N, C-alpha and C positions, 0 to 999 in steps of 0.2 A: 280293765283292759289287760293289766299284768297277768291276772289269773287266766284269762283266755289264752294269752301267749304261752304261758307255762304249760297249760294243758295241751295245746297244739304241738308244742315242742317235745311232748312225751315226758313231761316232768310233773305228772299228777301227784306224786308223793310230796314234792315241794309245795304244791298247792294245799294239800291236806295239812301239812305241818304249819303252813302259814295260817290257815283257817283256825287250827287249834290254838295257836298262839294268840290270834285276835280274839277268839271266843273267851279264852281264859282272862285276857286283859280287860275286855269291855264288860263282862258280866261279873258283877260284884260277888254273886254266889260262888262262881268258879274261882275268882281271884283270891278269895279268902278261904277256900276249901282245902283241907289237908289232903284230899284225894285227887285233886286236879292233875297232879303229875302222873298218877297211875291211870286215871280214867280218860285223860286227854279230852275232856269236855264231852265225852260220849260220842255217839254216832251222828254224823252230819245229816244222814238221811232220816234218822230218828227224830232229830230236832226239827227238820223240815216237816215231817209227817205230823208232828205235834203242833204245828203252826208257830214254831219259835224262830223260824228263819235259819238261813245257812250259818249264821254266827250265833245262833241261840243255843240254849241248854237242852240236852237230851235228858228230860226229867226221869226217865226209866233208869238210867245209869246212876243218877243221884240217889234214887231210892235203893238201888242195889248196894251201893257203898254205905249210905247213911243208916240203913236198917241193920247192918252187920252181916249181910249175906256173904260179902266178899271174905270177911274174916273167918266165917264159919267154913266156907269152901276151902280156904287156905289151910285151916286146921285139919280138915278131912284129908286134903291132898297130902299134907305132911305125914299123916299116919301111913300113907302108902309110899312114902319116899319121893313124892312129886314136889318139886320146887316151883313156887309161883313168883 
């Protein structure tokens, strides 16, 4: 009910921040992951589409960070003076 009230009141950003905090707290993989602060538990729509629920993990984002893609892109961006 709280989530619905927040959305109706135009506070969708607060809802997303709440859902991210819940997701990181309830999912051991997120809770113990060094990337959870950066990835924010991935995309909520992605998690839903993968059948992991609104408070589930977006596995695509896990793969992105765990495989080293983020660090490689950060390295490339740095060569062009782009901060990440």
